[in-house]
N, CA, C, O and the ligand as a Tripos MOL2 file, in Angstrom:
@<TRIPOS>MOLECULE
protein
  245   243    62     0     0
PROTEIN
NO_CHARGES

@<TRIPOS>ATOM
      1 N         -77.0390   13.3040   32.8200 N.3       1 MET1
      2 CA        -76.0450   14.2550   32.2870 C.3       1 MET1
      3 C         -74.9020   14.4140   33.2850 C.2       1 MET1
      4 O         -75.1080   14.5340   34.4930 O.2       1 MET1
      5 N         -73.7270   14.4110   32.7500 N.am      2 ASP2
      6 CA        -72.5410   14.5770   33.5860 C.3       2 ASP2
      7 C         -72.3030   16.0640   33.8020 C.2       2 ASP2
      8 O         -72.0260   16.7940   32.8500 O.2       2 ASP2
      9 N         -72.4070   16.5150   35.0400 N.am      3 ILE3
     10 CA        -72.2810   17.9520   35.2780 C.3       3 ILE3
     11 C         -70.8490   18.3810   35.5820 C.2       3 ILE3
     12 O         -70.5490   19.5740   35.6340 O.2       3 ILE3
     13 N         -69.9720   17.4080   35.7810 N.am      4 VAL4
     14 CA        -68.5780   17.7580   36.0470 C.3       4 VAL4
     15 C         -67.7650   17.5240   34.7790 C.2       4 VAL4
     16 O         -67.7210   16.4160   34.2440 O.2       4 VAL4
     17 N         -67.1270   18.5860   34.3170 N.am      5 GLU5
     18 CA        -66.3230   18.5220   33.1130 C.3       5 GLU5
     19 C         -64.8690   18.7600   33.4660 C.2       5 GLU5
     20 O         -64.5620   19.5760   34.3350 O.2       5 GLU5
     21 N         -63.9830   18.0600   32.8010 N.am      6 GLU6
     22 CA        -62.5580   18.3260   32.9630 C.3       6 GLU6
     23 C         -62.0940   19.2490   31.8420 C.2       6 GLU6
     24 O         -62.3900   19.0200   30.6690 O.2       6 GLU6
     25 N         -61.3660   20.2910   32.2180 N.am      7 ILE7
     26 CA        -60.8200   21.1760   31.1930 C.3       7 ILE7
     27 C         -59.3210   21.3360   31.4110 C.2       7 ILE7
     28 O         -58.8130   21.1920   32.5240 O.2       7 ILE7
     29 N         -58.6270   21.6380   30.3120 N.am      8 GLU8
     30 CA        -57.1880   21.8750   30.3950 C.3       8 GLU8
     31 C         -56.9270   23.3610   30.5580 C.2       8 GLU8
     32 O         -57.5060   24.2000   29.8680 O.2       8 GLU8
     33 N         -56.0460   23.6540   31.4800 N.am      9 ILE9
     34 CA        -55.6590   25.0230   31.7880 C.3       9 ILE9
     35 C         -54.1590   25.1320   31.5390 C.2       9 ILE9
     36 O         -53.3980   24.2180   31.8570 O.2       9 ILE9
     37 N         -53.7420   26.2590   30.9690 N.am     10 VAL10
     38 CA        -52.3140   26.5010   30.7970 C.3      10 VAL10
     39 C         -51.8940   27.5990   31.7580 C.2      10 VAL10
     40 O         -52.4720   28.6850   31.7460 O.2      10 VAL10
     41 N         -50.9110   27.3370   32.5770 N.am     11 CYS11
     42 CA        -50.4110   28.3370   33.5120 C.3      11 CYS11
     43 C         -49.8670   29.5350   32.7430 C.2      11 CYS11
     44 O         -49.0070   29.3670   31.8790 O.2      11 CYS11
     45 N         -50.3570   30.7560   33.0430 N.am     12 PRO12
     46 CA        -49.8810   31.9320   32.3090 C.3      12 PRO12
     47 C         -48.4440   32.3130   32.6760 C.2      12 PRO12
     48 O         -47.8410   33.1520   32.0070 O.2      12 PRO12
     49 N         -47.9100   31.7270   33.6960 N.am     13 GLN13
     50 CA        -46.5880   32.1480   34.1810 C.3      13 GLN13
     51 C         -45.4740   31.1860   33.7870 C.2      13 GLN13
     52 O         -44.3550   31.6190   33.5120 O.2      13 GLN13
     53 N         -45.7650   29.8810   33.7550 N.am     14 CYS14
     54 CA        -44.7050   28.9350   33.3760 C.3      14 CYS14
     55 C         -45.0780   28.0780   32.1740 C.2      14 CYS14
     56 O         -44.2390   27.3380   31.6610 O.2      14 CYS14
     57 N         -46.3360   28.1670   31.7130 N.am     15 GLY15
     58 CA        -46.7280   27.4430   30.5180 C.3      15 GLY15
     59 C         -47.0950   25.9950   30.7480 C.2      15 GLY15
     60 O         -47.3870   25.2760   29.7930 O.2      15 GLY15
     61 N         -47.0880   25.5570   31.9740 N.am     16 GLU16
     62 CA        -47.4380   24.1720   32.2620 C.3      16 GLU16
     63 C         -48.9330   23.9470   32.0300 C.2      16 GLU16
     64 O         -49.7500   24.8160   32.3330 O.2      16 GLU16
     65 N         -49.2840   22.7820   31.4910 N.am     17 THR17
     66 CA        -50.6820   22.4290   31.2760 C.3      17 THR17
     67 C         -51.1410   21.5080   32.3930 C.2      17 THR17
     68 O         -50.4330   20.5740   32.7700 O.2      17 THR17
     69 N         -52.3170   21.7700   32.9150 N.am     18 PHE18
     70 CA        -52.8880   20.8280   33.8730 C.3      18 PHE18
     71 C         -54.3990   20.8290   33.7350 C.2      18 PHE18
     72 O         -54.9830   21.6700   33.0520 O.2      18 PHE18
     73 N         -55.0090   19.8710   34.3960 N.am     19 THR19
     74 CA        -56.4410   19.6360   34.2410 C.3      19 THR19
     75 C         -57.1580   19.9820   35.5310 C.2      19 THR19
     76 O         -56.7040   19.6330   36.6210 O.2      19 THR19
     77 N         -58.2770   20.6700   35.4010 N.am     20 ILE20
     78 CA        -59.1140   20.9070   36.5680 C.3      20 ILE20
     79 C         -60.5220   20.3820   36.2870 C.2      20 ILE20
     80 O         -60.9350   20.2390   35.1360 O.2      20 ILE20
     81 N         -61.2310   20.1050   37.3560 N.am     21 GLU21
     82 CA        -62.6200   19.6750   37.2300 C.3      21 GLU21
     83 C         -63.5240   20.8570   37.5200 C.2      21 GLU21
     84 O         -63.3190   21.5880   38.4890 O.2      21 GLU21
     85 N         -64.5240   21.0390   36.6750 N.am     22 VAL22
     86 CA        -65.4340   22.1660   36.7870 C.3      22 VAL22
     87 C         -66.8550   21.6400   36.9380 C.2      22 VAL22
     88 O         -67.2950   20.7810   36.1750 O.2      22 VAL22
     89 N         -67.5530   22.1550   37.9130 N.am     23 GLU23
     90 CA        -68.9810   21.8500   38.0390 C.3      23 GLU23
     91 C         -69.7500   22.8230   37.1840 C.2      23 GLU23
     92 O         -69.6990   24.0310   37.4110 O.2      23 GLU23
     93 N         -70.4630   22.3100   36.2020 N.am     24 THR24
     94 CA        -71.0860   23.1820   35.2030 C.3      24 THR24
     95 C         -72.4920   23.6240   35.6060 C.2      24 THR24
     96 O         -73.2320   24.1680   34.7860 O.2      24 THR24
     97 N         -72.8570   23.3950   36.8540 N.am     25 THR25
     98 CA        -74.1830   23.8300   37.3110 C.3      25 THR25
     99 C         -74.2670   25.3350   37.4950 C.2      25 THR25
    100 O         -75.3600   25.9020   37.4850 O.2      25 THR25
    101 N         -73.1260   25.9850   37.6630 N.am     26 GLN26
    102 CA        -73.1220   27.4370   37.8170 C.3      26 GLN26
    103 C         -72.7150   28.0730   36.4940 C.2      26 GLN26
    104 O         -71.7480   27.6260   35.8760 O.2      26 GLN26
    105 N         -73.4340   29.1150   36.0370 N.am     27 PRO27
    106 CA        -73.1120   29.6980   34.7300 C.3      27 PRO27
    107 C         -71.7660   30.4140   34.6920 C.2      27 PRO27
    108 O         -71.1230   30.4870   33.6450 O.2      27 PRO27
    109 N         -71.3470   30.9400   35.8360 N.am     28 ARG28
    110 CA        -70.0640   31.6370   35.8810 C.3      28 ARG28
    111 C         -69.3100   31.1940   37.1200 C.2      28 ARG28
    112 O         -69.8660   31.0800   38.2130 O.2      28 ARG28
    113 N         -68.0450   30.9530   36.9150 N.am     29 LEU29
    114 CA        -67.1890   30.5730   38.0340 C.3      29 LEU29
    115 C         -65.9220   31.3940   37.9780 C.2      29 LEU29
    116 O         -65.4150   31.7030   36.8990 O.2      29 LEU29
    117 N         -65.4220   31.7390   39.1230 N.am     30 GLU30
    118 CA        -64.1040   32.3610   39.1830 C.3      30 GLU30
    119 C         -63.3150   31.6310   40.2660 C.2      30 GLU30
    120 O         -63.6960   31.6170   41.4360 O.2      30 GLU30
    121 N         -62.2240   31.0370   39.8490 N.am     31 LEU31
    122 CA        -61.4070   30.2430   40.7610 C.3      31 LEU31
    123 C         -60.0250   30.8520   40.8520 C.2      31 LEU31
    124 O         -59.5290   31.4520   39.8980 O.2      31 LEU31
    125 N         -59.4180   30.6930   41.9940 N.am     32 ILE32
    126 CA        -58.0030   31.0260   42.1150 C.3      32 ILE32
    127 C         -57.2670   29.7440   42.4730 C.2      32 ILE32
    128 O         -57.5370   29.1130   43.4940 O.2      32 ILE32
    129 N         -56.3300   29.3780   41.6060 N.am     33 GLU33
    130 CA        -55.5740   28.1420   41.8000 C.3      33 GLU33
    131 C         -54.0990   28.4750   41.8360 C.2      33 GLU33
    132 O         -53.6330   29.4000   41.1720 O.2      33 GLU33
    133 N         -53.3780   27.7040   42.6200 N.am     34 ASP34
    134 CA        -51.9250   27.8080   42.5870 C.3      34 ASP34
    135 C         -51.3970   26.7710   41.6080 C.2      34 ASP34
    136 O         -51.7970   25.6070   41.6360 O.2      34 ASP34
    137 N         -50.4890   27.2130   40.7400 N.am     35 CYS35
    138 CA        -49.8730   26.2890   39.7920 C.3      35 CYS35
    139 C         -49.1050   25.2060   40.5510 C.2      35 CYS35
    140 O         -48.3750   25.4960   41.5000 O.2      35 CYS35
    141 N         -49.2800   23.9590   40.1200 N.am     36 ALA36
    142 CA        -48.5970   22.8510   40.7780 C.3      36 ALA36
    143 C         -47.0930   22.8780   40.5040 C.2      36 ALA36
    144 O         -46.3130   22.2910   41.2530 O.2      36 ALA36
    145 N         -46.6890   23.5570   39.4350 N.am     37 VAL37
    146 CA        -45.2780   23.5520   39.0440 C.3      37 VAL37
    147 C         -44.5330   24.7720   39.5950 C.2      37 VAL37
    148 O         -43.5050   24.6290   40.2580 O.2      37 VAL37
    149 N         -45.0570   25.9750   39.3150 N.am     38 CYS38
    150 CA        -44.3300   27.1730   39.7470 C.3      38 CYS38
    151 C         -44.9230   27.7880   41.0240 C.2      38 CYS38
    152 O         -44.3580   28.7310   41.5770 O.2      38 CYS38
    153 N         -46.0520   27.2580   41.4860 N.am     39 CYS39
    154 CA        -46.6870   27.6660   42.7540 C.3      39 CYS39
    155 C         -47.2280   29.0920   42.7400 C.2      39 CYS39
    156 O         -47.6090   29.6120   43.7890 O.2      39 CYS39
    157 N         -47.2690   29.7310   41.5810 N.am     40 ARG40
    158 CA        -47.8190   31.0820   41.5310 C.3      40 ARG40
    159 C         -49.3220   31.0160   41.2840 C.2      40 ARG40
    160 O         -49.8040   30.1310   40.5770 O.2      40 ARG40
    161 N         -50.0620   31.9620   41.8740 N.am     41 PRO41
    162 CA        -51.5220   31.9000   41.7280 C.3      41 PRO41
    163 C         -51.9860   32.4040   40.3730 C.2      41 PRO41
    164 O         -51.3540   33.2610   39.7540 O.2      41 PRO41
    165 N         -53.0940   31.8580   39.9340 N.am     42 MET42
    166 CA        -53.7290   32.3450   38.7080 C.3      42 MET42
    167 C         -55.2330   32.3940   38.9380 C.2      42 MET42
    168 O         -55.7850   31.6490   39.7470 O.2      42 MET42
    169 N         -55.8740   33.2900   38.2040 N.am     43 THR43
    170 CA        -57.3260   33.3990   38.2570 C.3      43 THR43
    171 C         -57.9040   32.7120   37.0300 C.2      43 THR43
    172 O         -57.4710   32.9670   35.9070 O.2      43 THR43
    173 N         -58.8690   31.8550   37.2430 N.am     44 ILE44
    174 CA        -59.5120   31.1340   36.1510 C.3      44 ILE44
    175 C         -60.9790   31.5500   36.1260 C.2      44 ILE44
    176 O         -61.7230   31.3290   37.0820 O.2      44 ILE44
    177 N         -61.3760   32.1560   35.0110 N.am     45 ARG45
    178 CA        -62.7810   32.5550   34.8530 C.3      45 ARG45
    179 C         -63.4230   31.6310   33.8280 C.2      45 ARG45
    180 O         -62.9160   31.4610   32.7190 O.2      45 ARG45
    181 N         -64.5360   31.0450   34.2150 N.am     46 ILE46
    182 CA        -65.1530   29.9990   33.4100 C.3      46 ILE46
    183 C         -66.6180   30.3400   33.1630 C.2      46 ILE46
    184 O         -67.3480   30.7270   34.0740 O.2      46 ILE46
    185 N         -67.0270   30.1860   31.9040 N.am     47 LEU47
    186 CA        -68.4470   30.2930   31.5590 C.3      47 LEU47
    187 C         -68.9560   28.8930   31.2380 C.2      47 LEU47
    188 O         -68.3230   28.1520   30.4860 O.2      47 LEU47
    189 N         -70.0890   28.5410   31.8050 N.am     48 CYS48
    190 CA        -70.6290   27.1930   31.6470 C.3      48 CYS48
    191 C         -72.0660   27.2160   31.1590 C.2      48 CYS48
    192 O         -72.8270   28.1500   31.4100 O.2      48 CYS48
    193 N         -72.4040   26.1400   30.4450 N.am     49 GLU49
    194 CA        -73.7900   25.7450   30.2800 C.3      49 GLU49
    195 C         -73.9230   24.4390   31.0380 C.2      49 GLU49
    196 O         -72.9160   23.7700   31.2680 O.2      49 GLU49
    197 N         -75.1290   24.0490   31.4380 N.am     50 PRO50
    198 CA        -75.2370   22.7700   32.1470 C.3      50 PRO50
    199 C         -74.6570   21.6250   31.3180 C.2      50 PRO50
    200 O         -75.1430   21.3360   30.2250 O.2      50 PRO50
    201 N         -73.6300   20.9850   31.8350 N.am     51 GLY51
    202 CA        -73.0120   19.8560   31.1450 C.3      51 GLY51
    203 C         -71.8620   20.2190   30.2300 C.2      51 GLY51
    204 O         -71.2380   19.3230   29.6610 O.2      51 GLY51
    205 N         -71.5500   21.5240   30.0620 N.am     52 ALA52
    206 CA        -70.4820   21.9000   29.1430 C.3      52 ALA52
    207 C         -69.7910   23.1740   29.6080 C.2      52 ALA52
    208 O         -70.4180   24.0710   30.1730 O.2      52 ALA52
    209 N         -68.5010   23.2350   29.3620 N.am     53 VAL53
    210 CA        -67.7440   24.4560   29.6080 C.3      53 VAL53
    211 C         -67.6890   25.2370   28.3050 C.2      53 VAL53
    212 O         -67.2090   24.7270   27.2930 O.2      53 VAL53
    213 N         -68.1770   26.4720   28.3250 N.am     54 VAL54
    214 CA        -68.2430   27.2860   27.1140 C.3      54 VAL54
    215 C         -66.9030   27.9810   26.8840 C.2      54 VAL54
    216 O         -66.3910   28.0150   25.7650 O.2      54 VAL54
    217 N         -66.3480   28.5310   27.9560 N.am     55 GLU55
    218 CA        -65.1330   29.3110   27.8040 C.3      55 GLU55
    219 C         -64.3780   29.3040   29.1210 C.2      55 GLU55
    220 O         -64.9820   29.3390   30.1940 O.2      55 GLU55
    221 N         -63.0610   29.2600   29.0360 N.am     56 ALA56
    222 CA        -62.2290   29.3620   30.2320 C.3      56 ALA56
    223 C         -61.0990   30.3290   29.9330 C.2      56 ALA56
    224 O         -60.3930   30.1740   28.9370 O.2      56 ALA56
    225 N         -60.9250   31.3200   30.7850 N.am     57 ARG57
    226 CA        -59.8510   32.2930   30.6190 C.3      57 ARG57
    227 C         -58.9690   32.2710   31.8550 C.2      57 ARG57
    228 O         -59.4530   32.2620   32.9860 O.2      57 ARG57
    229 N         -57.6800   32.2630   31.6160 N.am     58 VAL58
    230 CA        -56.7340   32.2000   32.7120 C.3      58 VAL58
    231 C         -55.8580   33.4390   32.6770 C.2      58 VAL58
    232 O         -55.2930   33.7870   31.6400 O.2      58 VAL58
    233 N         -55.7510   34.1000   33.8200 N.am     59 THR59
    234 CA        -54.8440   35.2320   33.9210 C.3      59 THR59
    235 C         -54.0180   35.0870   35.1860 C.2      59 THR59
    236 O         -54.4300   34.4250   36.1380 O.2      59 THR59
    237 N         -52.8630   35.7050   35.1880 N.am     60 ALA60
    238 CA        -52.0520   35.7110   36.4010 C.3      60 ALA60
    239 C         -52.8060   36.4760   37.4860 C.2      60 ALA60
    240 O         -53.3010   37.5790   37.2510 O.2      60 ALA60
    241 N         -52.8880   35.8860   38.6650 N.am     61 ALA61
    242 CA        -53.6390   36.5270   39.7470 C.3      61 ALA61
    243 C         -52.7900   37.6040   40.4180 C.2      61 ALA61
    244 O         -53.2490   38.2580   41.3540 O.2      61 ALA61
    245 ZN        -46.9430   27.6660   36.6320 Zn       62 ZN62
@<TRIPOS>BOND
     1     1     2 1
     2     2     3 1
     3     3     4 2
     4     3     5 am
     5     5     6 1
     6     6     7 1
     7     7     8 2
     8     7     9 am
     9     9    10 1
    10    10    11 1
    11    11    12 2
    12    11    13 am
    13    13    14 1
    14    14    15 1
    15    15    16 2
    16    15    17 am
    17    17    18 1
    18    18    19 1
    19    19    20 2
    20    19    21 am
    21    21    22 1
    22    22    23 1
    23    23    24 2
    24    23    25 am
    25    25    26 1
    26    26    27 1
    27    27    28 2
    28    27    29 am
    29    29    30 1
    30    30    31 1
    31    31    32 2
    32    31    33 am
    33    33    34 1
    34    34    35 1
    35    35    36 2
    36    35    37 am
    37    37    38 1
    38    38    39 1
    39    39    40 2
    40    39    41 am
    41    41    42 1
    42    42    43 1
    43    43    44 2
    44    43    45 am
    45    45    46 1
    46    46    47 1
    47    47    48 2
    48    47    49 am
    49    49    50 1
    50    50    51 1
    51    51    52 2
    52    51    53 am
    53    53    54 1
    54    54    55 1
    55    55    56 2
    56    55    57 am
    57    57    58 1
    58    58    59 1
    59    59    60 2
    60    59    61 am
    61    61    62 1
    62    62    63 1
    63    63    64 2
    64    63    65 am
    65    65    66 1
    66    66    67 1
    67    67    68 2
    68    67    69 am
    69    69    70 1
    70    70    71 1
    71    71    72 2
    72    71    73 am
    73    73    74 1
    74    74    75 1
    75    75    76 2
    76    75    77 am
    77    77    78 1
    78    78    79 1
    79    79    80 2
    80    79    81 am
    81    81    82 1
    82    82    83 1
    83    83    84 2
    84    83    85 am
    85    85    86 1
    86    86    87 1
    87    87    88 2
    88    87    89 am
    89    89    90 1
    90    90    91 1
    91    91    92 2
    92    91    93 am
    93    93    94 1
    94    94    95 1
    95    95    96 2
    96    95    97 am
    97    97    98 1
    98    98    99 1
    99    99   100 2
   100    99   101 am
   101   101   102 1
   102   102   103 1
   103   103   104 2
   104   103   105 am
   105   105   106 1
   106   106   107 1
   107   107   108 2
   108   107   109 am
   109   109   110 1
   110   110   111 1
   111   111   112 2
   112   111   113 am
   113   113   114 1
   114   114   115 1
   115   115   116 2
   116   115   117 am
   117   117   118 1
   118   118   119 1
   119   119   120 2
   120   119   121 am
   121   121   122 1
   122   122   123 1
   123   123   124 2
   124   123   125 am
   125   125   126 1
   126   126   127 1
   127   127   128 2
   128   127   129 am
   129   129   130 1
   130   130   131 1
   131   131   132 2
   132   131   133 am
   133   133   134 1
   134   134   135 1
   135   135   136 2
   136   135   137 am
   137   137   138 1
   138   138   139 1
   139   139   140 2
   140   139   141 am
   141   141   142 1
   142   142   143 1
   143   143   144 2
   144   143   145 am
   145   145   146 1
   146   146   147 1
   147   147   148 2
   148   147   149 am
   149   149   150 1
   150   150   151 1
   151   151   152 2
   152   151   153 am
   153   153   154 1
   154   154   155 1
   155   155   156 2
   156   155   157 am
   157   157   158 1
   158   158   159 1
   159   159   160 2
   160   159   161 am
   161   161   162 1
   162   162   163 1
   163   163   164 2
   164   163   165 am
   165   165   166 1
   166   166   167 1
   167   167   168 2
   168   167   169 am
   169   169   170 1
   170   170   171 1
   171   171   172 2
   172   171   173 am
   173   173   174 1
   174   174   175 1
   175   175   176 2
   176   175   177 am
   177   177   178 1
   178   178   179 1
   179   179   180 2
   180   179   181 am
   181   181   182 1
   182   182   183 1
   183   183   184 2
   184   183   185 am
   185   185   186 1
   186   186   187 1
   187   187   188 2
   188   187   189 am
   189   189   190 1
   190   190   191 1
   191   191   192 2
   192   191   193 am
   193   193   194 1
   194   194   195 1
   195   195   196 2
   196   195   197 am
   197   197   198 1
   198   198   199 1
   199   199   200 2
   200   199   201 am
   201   201   202 1
   202   202   203 1
   203   203   204 2
   204   203   205 am
   205   205   206 1
   206   206   207 1
   207   207   208 2
   208   207   209 am
   209   209   210 1
   210   210   211 1
   211   211   212 2
   212   211   213 am
   213   213   214 1
   214   214   215 1
   215   215   216 2
   216   215   217 am
   217   217   218 1
   218   218   219 1
   219   219   220 2
   220   219   221 am
   221   221   222 1
   222   222   223 1
   223   223   224 2
   224   223   225 am
   225   225   226 1
   226   226   227 1
   227   227   228 2
   228   227   229 am
   229   229   230 1
   230   230   231 1
   231   231   232 2
   232   231   233 am
   233   233   234 1
   234   234   235 1
   235   235   236 2
   236   235   237 am
   237   237   238 1
   238   238   239 1
   239   239   240 2
   240   239   241 am
   241   241   242 1
   242   242   243 1
   243   243   244 2
@<TRIPOS>SUBSTRUCTURE
     1 MET1         2 RESIDUE 1 A MET
     2 ASP2         6 RESIDUE 1 A ASP
     3 ILE3        10 RESIDUE 1 A ILE
     4 VAL4        14 RESIDUE 1 A VAL
     5 GLU5        18 RESIDUE 1 A GLU
     6 GLU6        22 RESIDUE 1 A GLU
     7 ILE7        26 RESIDUE 1 A ILE
     8 GLU8        30 RESIDUE 1 A GLU
     9 ILE9        34 RESIDUE 1 A ILE
    10 VAL10       38 RESIDUE 1 A VAL
    11 CYS11       42 RESIDUE 1 A CYS
    12 PRO12       46 RESIDUE 1 A PRO
    13 GLN13       50 RESIDUE 1 A GLN
    14 CYS14       54 RESIDUE 1 A CYS
    15 GLY15       58 RESIDUE 1 A GLY
    16 GLU16       62 RESIDUE 1 A GLU
    17 THR17       66 RESIDUE 1 A THR
    18 PHE18       70 RESIDUE 1 A PHE
    19 THR19       74 RESIDUE 1 A THR
    20 ILE20       78 RESIDUE 1 A ILE
    21 GLU21       82 RESIDUE 1 A GLU
    22 VAL22       86 RESIDUE 1 A VAL
    23 GLU23       90 RESIDUE 1 A GLU
    24 THR24       94 RESIDUE 1 A THR
    25 THR25       98 RESIDUE 1 A THR
    26 GLN26      102 RESIDUE 1 A GLN
    27 PRO27      106 RESIDUE 1 A PRO
    28 ARG28      110 RESIDUE 1 A ARG
    29 LEU29      114 RESIDUE 1 A LEU
    30 GLU30      118 RESIDUE 1 A GLU
    31 LEU31      122 RESIDUE 1 A LEU
    32 ILE32      126 RESIDUE 1 A ILE
    33 GLU33      130 RESIDUE 1 A GLU
    34 ASP34      134 RESIDUE 1 A ASP
    35 CYS35      138 RESIDUE 1 A CYS
    36 ALA36      142 RESIDUE 1 A ALA
    37 VAL37      146 RESIDUE 1 A VAL
    38 CYS38      150 RESIDUE 1 A CYS
    39 CYS39      154 RESIDUE 1 A CYS
    40 ARG40      158 RESIDUE 1 A ARG
    41 PRO41      162 RESIDUE 1 A PRO
    42 MET42      166 RESIDUE 1 A MET
    43 THR43      170 RESIDUE 1 A THR
    44 ILE44      174 RESIDUE 1 A ILE
    45 ARG45      178 RESIDUE 1 A ARG
    46 ILE46      182 RESIDUE 1 A ILE
    47 LEU47      186 RESIDUE 1 A LEU
    48 CYS48      190 RESIDUE 1 A CYS
    49 GLU49      194 RESIDUE 1 A GLU
    50 PRO50      198 RESIDUE 1 A PRO
    51 GLY51      202 RESIDUE 1 A GLY
    52 ALA52      206 RESIDUE 1 A ALA
    53 VAL53      210 RESIDUE 1 A VAL
    54 VAL54      214 RESIDUE 1 A VAL
    55 GLU55      218 RESIDUE 1 A GLU
    56 ALA56      222 RESIDUE 1 A ALA
    57 ARG57      226 RESIDUE 1 A ARG
    58 VAL58      230 RESIDUE 1 A VAL
    59 THR59      234 RESIDUE 1 A THR
    60 ALA60      238 RESIDUE 1 A ALA
    61 ALA61      242 RESIDUE 1 A ALA
    62 ZN62       245 GROUP 0 **** ****
């Protein structure tokens, strides 16, 4: 089983779409990423099952 899933994230501040890799071994993840385009931080909250991303929510950090 592939435990790393790629998901698309939309920057809440500039609308740019980009892809992140998520390790689905943890049921809940909270990441803070800087947008590659506008450089502003965002918080990404992810719910996972092993091998799948159930839900990803992005908010301005
Ligand atoms: Zn952005």
